[in-house]
C-alpha positions in Angstrom: 23.4 28.7 5.9 23.9 25.3 6.0 25.3 22.8 8.4 27.2 19.3 7.2 27.9 17.3 9.7 27.6 13.6 10.5 28.8 12.9 14.0 29.2 9.2 12.9 32.0 9.9 10.0 33.3 12.6 12.1 33.0 15.3 15.0 34.2 17.8 12.6 32.0 20.1 10.9 31.4 22.5 8.0 29.6 25.2 7.2 28.0 25.5 3.6 27.1 29.4 3.4 25.0 30.6 0.2 25.6 34.5 -0.8 25.0 37.0 -3.8 28.2 37.4 -6.2 29.5 40.8 -6.3 31.3 39.6 -9.2 29.3 37.4 -12.1 26.2 37.5 -14.3 25.7 34.1 -11.4 23.9 35.2 -8.9 25.0 32.8 -6.3 28.6 32.4 -4.5 29.4 29.0 -2.2 31.7 29.9 0.6 32.9 27.5 2.9 33.5 27.6 7.2 35.9 24.6 8.5 35.4 23.7 11.9 39.4 21.6 10.9 40.4 25.2 10.1 38.3 27.9 12.0 38.1 30.2 8.6 36.5 30.7 6.2 36.7 30.4 2.4 35.3 30.8 -0.5 34.7 27.9 -3.1 34.2 27.1 -6.5 32.5 29.2 -9.3 29.4 31.8 -8.9 26.9 29.8 -10.6 22.6 30.2 -11.3 19.5 27.6 -9.4 15.8 27.2 -10.8 13.7 29.8 -9.8 12.4 29.2 -6.1 15.4 27.0 -5.1 14.5 27.2 -0.9 18.8 27.5 -0.4 17.5 28.5 4.1 16.0 24.6 3.5 18.1 22.2 2.9 19.6 18.8 3.3 22.4 17.0 3.9 22.6 13.3 3.3 25.3 11.6 1.9 28.1 14.0 2.2 26.0 16.3 0.4 23.8 19.7 0.7 21.0 19.2 -0.7 18.4 22.1 -1.3 15.3 21.9 -2.6 12.5 23.7 -5.0 9.6 24.5 -2.9 7.8 24.1 -6.7 9.1 21.5 -8.7 6.9 19.8 -10.0 7.7 15.9 -9.4 5.7 15.3 -12.6 8.1 18.2 -14.8 10.9 16.0 -17.2 12.2 19.6 -17.5 12.6 21.0 -13.9 15.0 19.8 -11.4 17.2 21.0 -8.2 20.2 21.6 -6.8 23.1 19.7 -4.6 26.8 20.6 -3.0 29.3 18.0 -2.8 31.1 19.5 0.6 34.5 17.5 -0.7 34.4 17.9 -3.9 33.3 21.5 -3.3 30.6 20.4 -6.8 27.3 21.7 -7.6 25.0 18.8 -9.2 21.5 18.8 -10.6 19.1 16.3 -9.7 16.6 16.1 -12.7 13.4 15.4 -11.7 12.4 13.3 -13.8 9.7 10.1 -14.5 12.0 8.1 -14.8 13.6 9.5 -11.2 10.5 9.1 -9.5 7.7 6.5 -9.9 3.8 6.8 -10.3 2.7 6.9 -6.2 -0.8 4.7 -7.8 -2.1 4.7 -11.3 0.7 5.4 -13.4 -0.4 4.5 -16.2 -2.6 7.5 -16.3 -1.4 11.3 -17.0 -1.6 12.5 -13.1 -1.4 16.6 -12.5 1.9 18.3 -11.6 2.4 18.2 -8.3 5.4 19.2 -5.1 6.6 17.0 -2.8 4.6 16.4 0.5 7.1 15.8 2.4 11.2 15.7 2.5 13.1 14.6 5.5 16.7 12.5 6.4 16.8 9.7 9.1 19.9 7.4 10.1 21.4 7.9 6.3 18.4 7.1 4.7 16.9 10.3 2.0 13.1 10.4 2.1 9.9 12.2 -0.2 6.1 11.4 0.2 4.2 12.5 -2.7 0.0 12.9 -0.8 -1.7 13.6 -4.5 -4.6 14.1 -3.2 -6.6 15.7 0.0 -9.3 12.1 -0.6 -7.0 9.6 0.2 -5.8 8.2 3.3 -3.4 5.7 0.8 0.4 6.7 -0.1 3.8 5.9 -0.9 7.1 6.8 0.7 10.5 7.2 -1.4 13.8 6.9 -0.8 16.1 8.2 -2.6 19.5 5.3 -4.3 22.6 6.3 -2.8 24.3 6.2 -5.6 21.4 9.1 -7.1 20.2 6.9 -10.4 16.6 7.4 -8.9 13.5 7.5 -5.8 12.2 3.7 -5.3 9.2 2.3 -2.9 10.2 2.2 0.5 6.8 1.4 2.6 3.7 1.7 1.3 1.2 3.4 4.1 -1.8 3.4 4.7 -3.7 6.1 7.8 -6.9 4.5 7.6 -6.6 3.3 11.3 -6.3 6.8 12.6 -9.2 8.1 11.0 -10.9 5.0 12.6 -9.0 6.1 16.3 -9.8 9.5 14.9 -13.0 10.9 13.4 -11.9 15.1 13.1 -9.4 13.4 10.8 -12.0 12.9 8.3 -13.6 16.4 7.4 -17.3 16.9 8.7 -19.5 16.1 5.1 -16.7 14.9 2.8 -13.9 12.1 2.4 -11.2 15.3 2.9 -8.0 13.5 5.0 -6.5 16.0 6.9 -3.5 15.4 8.7 0.4 17.5 8.0 3.9 15.3 8.2 5.7 16.5 10.4 8.9 13.7 10.3 9.7 9.9 9.4 12.1 8.1 12.0 14.2 5.3 10.1 14.6 2.3 13.6 16.6 -0.6 13.7 19.1 -2.3 11.1 18.3 -2.0 7.3 16.7 -6.1 7.3 15.3 -5.3 10.4 13.2 -2.2 11.0 9.2 -3.2 12.2 10.7 0.0 14.9 10.5 2.7 12.0 7.5 5.5 11.6 6.2 8.3 10.3 4.9 11.7 13.3 2.0 13.1 12.0 0.1 15.9 13.2 -3.6 15.6 13.0 -6.4 18.7 14.4 -6.7 19.2 17.5 -3.6 19.5 18.5 -2.6 15.8 18.5 1.3 14.6 17.5 1.0 10.1 16.4 3.0 8.5 15.9 2.1 5.9 12.6 3.9 2.6 13.1 5.1 1.0 9.7 5.2 -2.8 10.4 1.8 -3.2 11.7 -0.1 0.0 11.0 -0.2 1.0 14.4 -1.7 4.9 16.0 0.0 6.1 19.4 -1.0 9.7 20.4 2.6 11.5 21.1 1.9 14.8 22.5 -0.8 17.3 22.4 -1.1 20.6 22.9 -3.2 24.0 23.5 -4.5 25.3 20.4 -2.1 28.8 19.3 -3.0 31.6 16.7 -0.5 31.3 13.6 -0.5 34.1 11.3 -0.8 31.2 8.5 -2.7 28.0 8.5 -2.5 24.9 6.8 -5.7 22.1 5.5 -8.1 24.0 7.3 -7.3 23.4 11.2 -3.6 22.3 10.8 -1.1 25.0 11.7 3.1 24.6 10.1 5.0 22.9 12.9 8.6 23.1 12.3 9.8 19.7 13.5 13.5 19.3 13.9 15.9 15.5 14.6 17.4 15.5 18.0 20.7 14.2 18.3 23.1 12.8 21.2 26.7 14.3 20.5 30.0 15.0 22.2 30.7 16.8 18.6 31.2 21.0 19.1 28.3 22.3 17.2 
């Protein structure tokens, strides 16, 4: 299930459901629920999807529901992800080619195939972050052009200020940086975005805010250690975060 809803455009929403097809060799079928009609209906023809496509992990942006492949390589010219144009009710492919994604560093050298570290939408912008190595605190934030012509660099990030304040972000005896990107929040107008920031988890149960403009670091909160089934990057936990949206719409 995916929620297609933008209160800035309309108080009405749609729910996009991907289910197994029972009448076709293509395995997936879309059904749409409309808040206006209060009805479900089948949309389009059954379709195929790349292996490991995560239909439960969607990003709604630019009037489309985007499904990401958790194992798609950012440097593989033959791989792609899928997105669904809600109003046109059409499934499209988004290629992961080199012309669509620029190298984070060393653009003239061959980089190993890798997957996105973070994907998210904020204030009408779709972002991708690729941290290519644990041994660096430098990386780029990419933004997708609204016409899908490709990803471009939006921010250059240097997290060295965090490791200076919180020394446990660096593994003892090495220079491996330990952090988990939880969210990217855009604030301010397009020409004046001094308020945009990253939210990161660092060791010790700390959630911090990193400001893009002045590279400042502020601790947002701290939680007690919790026993988790899964662990990420040594003692970091898998934490899910969700955008809070104020709206009078009934969803």
